[in-house]
All heavy atoms as an XYZ file, in Angstrom:
646
protein
N     113.425     98.716     90.724
C     112.780     97.423     90.888
C     111.964     97.143     89.633
O     111.391     98.047     89.039
C     111.889     97.439     92.131
C     111.258     96.101     92.411
S     110.235     96.036     93.907
C     111.390     96.460     95.163
N     111.916     95.882     89.257
C     111.119     95.474     88.106
C     109.641     95.754     88.354
O     109.199     95.990     89.476
C     111.296     93.971     87.840
C     112.663     93.625     87.277
O     113.308     94.513     86.703
O     113.077     92.460     87.432
N     108.879     95.672     87.286
C     107.434     95.890     87.331
C     106.772     94.885     88.274
O     107.075     93.693     88.240
C     106.866     95.741     85.915
C     105.435     96.108     85.825
N     105.030     97.378     85.543
C     104.314     95.375     86.006
C     103.706     97.416     85.540
N     103.248     96.215     85.811
N     105.882     95.370     89.120
C     105.170     94.540     90.091
C     103.773     94.226     89.533
O     103.087     95.117     89.031
C     105.027     95.276     91.440
C     104.222     94.452     92.435
C     106.404     95.636     92.004
N     103.381     92.957     89.628
C     102.037     92.542     89.240
C     101.347     91.972     90.469
O     101.888     91.081     91.128
C     102.070     91.480     88.124
O     102.800     92.010     87.015
C     100.664     91.109     87.678
N     100.190     92.526     90.786
C      99.430     92.087     91.955
C      98.090     91.517     91.474
O      97.289     92.228     90.869
C      99.154     93.245     92.927
C     100.462     93.906     93.360
C      98.353     92.750     94.137
C     100.262     95.204     94.121
N      97.883     90.244     91.764
C      96.581     89.616     91.529
C      95.847     89.639     92.863
O      96.338     89.098     93.853
C      96.738     88.162     91.084
C      97.364     88.002     89.734
C      98.740     87.786     89.598
C      96.599     88.063     88.585
C      99.317     87.635     88.353
C      97.169     87.904     87.330
C      98.531     87.696     87.228
O      99.097     87.541     85.983
N      94.700     90.304     92.905
C      93.995     90.409     94.174
C      92.541     90.780     93.998
O      91.989     90.738     92.896
N      91.958     91.142     95.130
C      90.556     91.556     95.169
C      90.467     92.851     95.974
O      91.146     92.994     96.988
C      89.707     90.489     95.858
C      89.685     89.182     95.102
C      88.679     88.223     95.747
N      88.603     87.004     94.966
C      88.978     85.818     95.414
N      89.443     85.681     96.620
N      88.879     84.765     94.630
N      89.607     93.758     95.545
C      89.467     95.032     96.257
C      88.890     94.842     97.652
O      89.073     95.682     98.518
C      88.587     96.025     95.471
O      87.329     95.418     95.192
C      89.249     96.444     94.177
N      88.221     93.720     97.893
C      87.645     93.429     99.212
C      88.661     92.836    100.185
O      88.340     92.605    101.348
C      86.463     92.468     99.065
O      86.903     91.234     98.509
N      89.874     92.624     99.736
C      90.921     91.992    100.543
C      91.855     93.060    101.112
O      92.519     93.774    100.358
C      91.700     91.005     99.673
S      93.241     90.422    100.398
N      91.908     93.160    102.431
C      92.775     94.139    103.081
C      94.245     93.955    102.741
O      94.974     94.943    102.567
N      94.701     92.717    102.652
C      96.107     92.453    102.317
C      96.422     92.897    100.891
O      97.489     93.425    100.610
C      96.444     90.973    102.503
C      96.431     90.536    103.936
C      95.411     89.738    104.409
C      97.431     90.932    104.812
C      95.387     89.331    105.743
C      97.417     90.538    106.143
C      96.385     89.739    106.614
N      95.472     92.690    100.001
C      95.643     93.114     98.602
C      95.760     94.635     98.528
O      96.640     95.172     97.841
C      94.462     92.645     97.758
S      94.239     90.853     97.726
N      94.883     95.311     99.249
C      94.889     96.771     99.260
C      96.192     97.298     99.873
O      96.766     98.273     99.384
C      93.646     97.304    100.017
C      93.711     98.806    100.218
C      92.370     96.917     99.268
N      96.695     96.636    100.914
C      97.976     97.038    101.526
C      99.131     96.890    100.534
O     100.000     97.760    100.443
C      98.278     96.185    102.768
C      97.527     96.611    103.993
C      97.959     95.842    105.232
N      99.362     96.085    105.522
C     100.209     95.172    106.000
N      99.804     93.943    106.235
N     101.455     95.476    106.247
N      99.164     95.799     99.799
C     100.237     95.576     98.823
C     100.193     96.632     97.725
O     101.223     97.188     97.333
C     100.134     94.171     98.229
N      99.003     96.922     97.258
C      98.833     97.956     96.237
C      99.253     99.318     96.792
O      99.936    100.092     96.121
C      97.376     97.990     95.774
C      97.093     98.992     94.687
C      95.620     98.943     94.301
C      95.281    100.026     93.313
N      93.856    100.164     93.118
N      98.877     99.595     98.029
C      99.248    100.845     98.682
C     100.747    101.002     98.841
O     101.281    102.112     98.712
N     101.442     99.905     99.123
C     102.898     99.961     99.232
C     103.512    100.373     97.906
O     104.413    101.218     97.866
C     103.469     98.611     99.692
C     104.996     98.546     99.820
C     105.497     99.513    100.889
C     105.438     97.124    100.119
N     103.025     99.808     96.826
C     103.523    100.186     95.497
C     103.313    101.675     95.254
O     104.223    102.369     94.774
C     102.818     99.389     94.404
S     103.287     97.662     94.326
N     102.142    102.153     95.591
C     101.835    103.558     95.373
C     102.697    104.457     96.256
O     103.222    105.467     95.799
C     100.338    103.805     95.597
C      99.495    103.138     94.521
C      98.015    103.062     94.842
O      97.600    103.431     95.980
O      97.250    102.618     93.958
N     102.877    104.086     97.519
C     103.677    104.884     98.452
C     105.154    104.934     98.051
O     105.816    105.956     98.224
C     103.540    104.326     99.868
N     105.656    103.831     97.509
C     107.071    103.739     97.131
C     107.314    104.152     95.685
O     108.447    104.164     95.223
C     107.591    102.307     97.333
C     107.530    101.809     98.755
C     108.601    102.430     99.593
C     108.610    101.830    100.997
N     109.649    102.437    101.823
N     106.241    104.440     94.956
C     106.389    104.830     93.556
C     106.823    103.681     92.661
O     107.497    103.889     91.653
N     106.427    102.459     93.025
C     106.802    101.284     92.240
C     105.840    101.129     91.069
O     104.618    101.231     91.234
C     106.754    100.019     93.102
C     107.626    100.028     94.356
C     107.389     98.765     95.170
C     109.092    100.176     93.986
N     106.381    100.874     89.902
C     105.560    100.616     88.732
C     104.844     99.291     88.951
O     105.490     98.283     89.250
C     106.431    100.542     87.469
O     107.180    101.743     87.368
C     105.581    100.358     86.233
N     103.535     99.319     88.846
C     102.789     98.100     89.135
C     101.520     98.009     88.294
O     101.034     99.001     87.775
C     102.422     98.030     90.622
C     101.454     99.086     91.058
N     101.822    100.396     91.260
C     100.131     99.029     91.320
C     100.779    101.089     91.635
N      99.721    100.287     91.678
N     101.040     96.776     88.211
C      99.752     96.491     87.585
C      98.894     95.801     88.617
O      99.315     94.800     89.210
C      99.922     95.581     86.351
O     100.754     96.240     85.399
C      98.576     95.263     85.714
N      97.727     96.357     88.845
C      96.747     95.773     89.756
C      95.742     95.001     88.910
O      95.116     95.568     88.019
C      96.060     96.882     90.534
C      94.813     96.471     91.234
C      93.541     96.741     90.841
C      94.706     95.718     92.437
N      92.646     96.200     91.731
C      93.336     95.568     92.724
C      95.633     95.140     93.298
C      92.877     94.875     93.831
C      95.174     94.454     94.403
C      93.818     94.332     94.666
N      95.611     93.723     89.174
C      94.641     92.902     88.456
C      93.571     92.476     89.449
O      93.814     91.645     90.326
C      95.314     91.684     87.787
C      96.373     92.181     86.807
C      94.263     90.815     87.102
C      97.240     91.113     86.212
N      92.402     93.102     89.322
C      91.275     92.800     90.189
C      90.632     91.508     89.687
O      89.998     91.484     88.631
C      90.278     93.956     90.162
C      89.132     93.767     91.131
O      88.776     92.610     91.447
O      88.583     94.783     91.574
N      90.829     90.439     90.437
C      90.380     89.124     90.004
C      88.872     89.075     89.793
O      88.402     88.466     88.834
C      90.815     88.070     91.023
C      92.320     87.884     91.064
S      92.866     86.859     92.440
C      91.982     85.338     92.139
N      88.113     89.732     90.663
C      86.650     89.715     90.527
C      86.223     90.456     89.269
O      85.396     89.963     88.502
C      86.006     90.326     91.760
N      86.803     91.609     89.044
C      86.440     92.413     87.866
C      86.829     91.710     86.566
O      86.141     91.841     85.556
C      87.108     93.787     87.937
N      87.930     90.963     86.622
C      88.414     90.261     85.427
C      87.820     88.867     85.286
O      88.097     88.167     84.309
C      89.944     90.152     85.465
C      90.671     91.483     85.454
C      90.504     92.231     84.147
O      90.442     91.588     83.086
O      90.415     93.467     84.199
N      87.048     88.432     86.278
C      86.447     87.099     86.239
C      87.470     85.987     86.399
O      87.285     84.891     85.865
N      88.534     86.252     87.157
C      89.600     85.266     87.347
C      89.410     84.510     88.660
O      89.105     85.114     89.694
C      90.967     85.956     87.365
C      91.383     86.665     86.086
C      92.635     87.503     86.326
C      91.615     85.654     84.981
N      89.635     83.225     88.626
C      89.584     82.396     89.831
C      91.006     82.142     90.324
O      91.983     82.434     89.627
C      88.910     81.059     89.526
O      89.751     80.287     88.668
N      91.115     81.564     91.510
C      92.438     81.186     92.031
C      93.097     80.159     91.104
O      94.302     80.177     90.924
C      92.322     80.650     93.456
C      91.972     81.726     94.458
C      91.829     81.146     95.849
C      91.398     82.208     96.841
N      91.133     81.644     98.156
N      92.288     79.294     90.500
C      92.823     78.306     89.556
C      93.409     78.996     88.325
O      94.448     78.580     87.805
C      91.736     77.316     89.147
N      92.759     80.065     87.866
C      93.284     80.824     86.721
C      94.640     81.428     87.060
O      95.566     81.390     86.248
C      92.326     81.959     86.323
C      90.989     81.462     85.802
O      90.953     80.392     85.150
O      89.976     82.146     86.051
N      94.750     81.993     88.264
C      96.013     82.612     88.685
C      97.083     81.539     88.865
O      98.235     81.730     88.481
C      95.828     83.426     89.979
C      94.744     84.488     89.806
C      97.135     84.059     90.432
C      94.895     85.388     88.601
N      96.709     80.404     89.426
C      97.663     79.304     89.598
C      98.251     78.894     88.261
O      99.453     78.617     88.151
C      96.975     78.116     90.276
N      97.419     78.861     87.243
C      97.889     78.510     85.900
C      98.883     79.548     85.385
O      99.890     79.215     84.769
C      96.696     78.396     84.962
C      97.040     77.818     83.616
C      95.792     77.608     82.772
O      94.836     76.985     83.264
O      95.805     78.081     81.627
N      98.633     80.822     85.672
C      99.512     81.897     85.203
C     100.862     81.898     85.914
O     101.882     82.149     85.302
C      98.848     83.259     85.399
C      97.703     83.530     84.460
C      97.125     84.908     84.723
C      95.942     85.203     83.854
N      96.238     85.336     82.455
N     100.849     81.625     87.249
C     102.101     81.722     88.004
C     102.794     80.377     88.199
O     103.921     80.327     88.672
C     101.897     82.421     89.358
C     100.998     81.603     90.294
C     101.348     83.825     89.167
C     100.903     82.158     91.702
N     102.108     79.291     87.857
C     102.743     77.981     87.913
C     102.853     77.372     89.295
O     103.738     76.572     89.552
N     101.949     77.740     90.181
C     101.933     77.163     91.531
C     100.522     77.271     92.097
O      99.765     78.127     91.675
C     102.946     77.827     92.439
C     102.730     79.291     92.648
C     103.771     79.979     93.528
N     105.105     79.816     92.995
C     106.137     79.367     93.703
N     106.017     79.080     94.961
N     107.317     79.237     93.162
N     100.188     76.424     93.068
C      98.847     76.469     93.647
C      98.586     77.813     94.336
O      99.494     78.402     94.918
C      98.840     75.343     94.684
C     100.017     74.499     94.375
C     101.008     75.360     93.651
N      97.369     78.271     94.277
C      96.976     79.524     94.915
C      95.877     79.234     95.935
O      94.838     78.694     95.590
C      96.473     80.547     93.864
C      95.888     81.769     94.537
C      97.593     80.932     92.920
N      96.157     79.590     97.192
C      95.177     79.379     98.253
C      94.673     80.704     98.818
O      93.603     80.754     99.418
C      95.772     78.534     99.377
C      96.273     77.212     98.893
N      95.431     76.184     98.508
C      97.527     76.748     98.690
C      96.145     75.152     98.106
N      97.419     75.463     98.204
N      95.491     81.748     98.676
C      95.146     83.057     99.217
C      95.494     84.144     98.206
O      96.208     83.899     97.243
C      95.923     83.341    100.518
O      97.324     83.338    100.224
C      95.614     82.319    101.597
N      94.981     85.338     98.461
C      95.373     86.504     97.684
C      95.867     87.552     98.661
O      95.508     87.508     99.832
C      94.193     87.049     96.831
C      93.858     86.087     95.722
C      92.970     87.372     97.658
N      96.727     88.441     98.233
C      97.185     88.639     96.872
C      98.263     87.632     96.478
O      98.870     86.990     97.341
C      97.782     90.050     96.905
C      98.327     90.170     98.302
C      97.327     89.425     99.160
N      98.488     87.543     95.192
C      99.608     86.811     94.627
C     100.420     87.848     93.856
O      99.880     88.546     93.003
C      99.139     85.685     93.712
C      98.419     84.569     94.454
C      99.334     83.833     95.413
O     100.402     83.353     95.039
N      98.929     83.744     96.673
N     101.697     87.953     94.189
C     102.506     89.064     93.691
C     103.751     88.560     92.988
O     104.447     87.672     93.486
C     102.891     90.001     94.851
C     101.621     90.491     95.564
C     103.735     91.169     94.359
C     101.860     91.223     96.867
N     104.003     89.177     91.837
C     105.230     88.908     91.082
C     105.984     90.221     90.899
O     105.376     91.277     90.740
C     104.908     88.329     89.709
C     104.266     86.946     89.703
C     102.771     87.092     89.553
C     104.831     86.115     88.601
N     107.305     90.128     90.920
C     108.158     91.265     90.587
C     108.936     90.826     89.358
O     109.738     89.885     89.428
C     109.091     91.644     91.748
C     110.015     92.774     91.324
C     108.274     92.052     92.976
N     108.658     91.471     88.248
C     109.175     90.972     86.972
C     108.569     89.599     86.756
O     107.358     89.411     86.883
N     109.411     88.620     86.492
C     108.946     87.242     86.327
C     109.098     86.426     87.604
O     108.787     85.244     87.631
C     109.731     86.551     85.201
C     109.403     87.137     83.842
O     108.263     87.624     83.656
O     110.291     87.118     82.965
N     109.607     87.059     88.666
C     109.878     86.357     89.924
C     108.647     86.344     90.820
O     108.097     87.397     91.163
C     111.036     87.038     90.658
C     111.398     86.397     91.968
C     112.510     87.115     92.698
O     113.135     88.027     92.129
O     112.755     86.757     93.867
N     108.235     85.152     91.225
C     107.125     85.018     92.158
C     107.612     85.411     93.543
O     108.612     84.900     94.026
C     106.614     83.574     92.158
C     105.558     83.329     93.196
C     104.261     83.783     93.000
C     105.857     82.666     94.372
C     103.280     83.577     93.959
C     104.891     82.450     95.335
C     103.607     82.909     95.130
O     102.644     82.707     96.083
N     106.915     86.341     94.188
C     107.301     86.806     95.519
C     106.434     86.161     96.590
O     106.916     85.784     97.641
C     107.229     88.347     95.604
C     107.464     88.830     97.020
C     108.222     88.976     94.648
N     105.138     86.071     96.361
C     104.232     85.495     97.351
C     103.086     86.428     97.635
O     102.579     87.105     96.744
N     102.710     86.504     98.922
C     101.592     87.336     99.339
C     102.062     88.681     99.875
O     103.201     89.105     99.667
N     101.185     89.328    100.621
C     101.440     90.671    101.124
C     102.659     90.713    102.048
O     103.541     91.555    101.874
C     100.197     91.182    101.856
S     100.343     92.867    102.470
N     102.714     89.833    103.053
C     103.833     89.852    103.995
C     105.161     89.607    103.284
O     106.155     90.295    103.556
C     103.641     88.804    105.097
C     102.490     89.155    106.032
O     102.079     90.331    106.077
O     101.991     88.231    106.710
N     105.180     88.662    102.375
C     106.405     88.367    101.626
C     106.812     89.554    100.751
O     107.997     89.847    100.613
C     106.231     87.121    100.757
C     106.091     85.834    101.528
C     104.651     85.536    101.965
O     103.725     86.300    101.625
O     104.466     84.528    102.662
N     105.818     90.239    100.200
C     106.107     91.396     99.358
C     106.703     92.539    100.184
O     107.684     93.157     99.778
C     104.841     91.853     98.636
C     105.047     93.025     97.724
C     106.010     92.983     96.714
C     104.292     94.173     97.861
C     106.207     94.066     95.869
C     104.473     95.258     97.020
C     105.442     95.203     96.030
N     106.129     92.810    101.359
C     106.696     93.845    102.229
C     108.142     93.496    102.587
O     109.017     94.361    102.557
C     105.848     94.012    103.496
C     104.756     95.038    103.357
C     103.629     94.777    102.593
C     104.858     96.259    103.989
C     102.620     95.724    102.470
C     103.853     97.218    103.871
C     102.726     96.953    103.101
N     108.399     92.232    102.915
C     109.756     91.792    103.245
C     110.675     91.932    102.030
O     111.829     92.356    102.157
C     109.723     90.347    103.731
C     111.070     89.833    104.171
C     110.991     88.405    104.706
O     109.944     87.756    104.639
N     112.084     87.926    105.236
N     110.196     91.583    100.859
C     110.968     91.689     99.620
C     111.377     93.146     99.379
O     112.537     93.433     99.080
C     110.126     91.165     98.453
C     110.799     91.205     97.123
C     111.579     90.142     96.694
C     110.663     92.299     96.282
C     112.204     90.169     95.456
C     111.278     92.335     95.045
C     112.059     91.270     94.632
N     110.423     94.059     99.524
C     110.715     95.482     99.299
C     111.731     95.978    100.329
O     112.691     96.670     99.978
C     109.417     96.321     99.332
C     109.715     97.814     99.328
C     108.524     95.948     98.150
N     111.545     95.605    101.598
C     112.504     96.007    102.647
C     113.901     95.494    102.346
O     114.885     96.219    102.489
C     112.057     95.481    104.003
C     111.177     96.431    104.769
C     111.037     96.007    106.238
N     110.505     94.673    106.415
C     109.218     94.381    106.478
N     108.316     95.328    106.386
N     108.830     93.142    106.643
N     114.000     94.238    101.927
C     115.329     93.666    101.645
C     115.986     94.358    100.469
O     117.197     94.586    100.456
C     115.252     92.160    101.426
O     114.583     91.850    100.235
N     115.202     94.722     99.465
C     115.745     95.456     98.306
C     116.241     96.842     98.735
O     117.277     97.301     98.287
C     114.709     95.589     97.201
C     114.446     94.305     96.450
C     115.648     93.967     95.568
N     115.510     92.701     94.927
C     115.112     92.509     93.679
N     114.797     93.525     92.938
N     115.043     91.299     93.179
N     115.478     97.510     99.581
C     115.872     98.836    100.059
C     117.150     98.742    100.893
O     118.041     99.579    100.757
C     114.747     99.484    100.861
C     113.579     99.915    100.026
C     112.417    100.468    100.829
O     112.316    100.186    102.036
O     111.609    101.181    100.240
N     117.227     97.718    101.748
C     118.417     97.531    102.566
C     119.636     97.260    101.690
O     120.712     97.791    101.929
C     118.205     96.357    103.558
O     117.079     96.673    104.381
C     119.421     96.126    104.414
N     119.464     96.433    100.670
C     120.572     96.110     99.755
C     121.073     97.364     99.039
O     122.272     97.510     98.796
C     120.143     95.047     98.752
N     120.163     98.264     98.711
C     120.559     99.497     98.024
C     121.318    100.443     98.952
O     122.127    101.248     98.502
C     119.329    100.201     97.447
C     118.660     99.508     96.273
C     117.370    100.241     95.885
C     119.594     99.438     95.077
N     121.054    100.348    100.257
C     121.727    101.206    101.230
C     123.138    100.731    101.542
O     123.978    101.521    101.956
C     120.919    101.289    102.525
C     119.605    102.018    102.340
C     118.736    101.951    103.590
O     119.101    101.313    104.580
N     117.578    102.589    103.530
N     123.387     99.446    101.374
C     124.721     98.883    101.710
C     125.763     99.240    100.689
O     125.642     99.534     99.617
C     124.630     97.360    101.842
C     123.838     96.970    103.078
O     123.662     97.823    103.968
O     123.397     95.811    103.140
């Protein structure tokens, strides 16, 4: 799988779950702590090219995946595709 980029906050349970999935699956990822980096949702929206209302915001390579639930589904679908 391509490199995963997670924009999130350490205080967000969904963000921590997404990061944990990467760690559990051994996925190469970059965690960008928005608070530590001084980034707002508007800053992230500018980077990903779409409005941001919630975190995390996750990309795989250059592909926008969405939030935590979408990322879990994305990983499951990739794993299923590899099994077929």
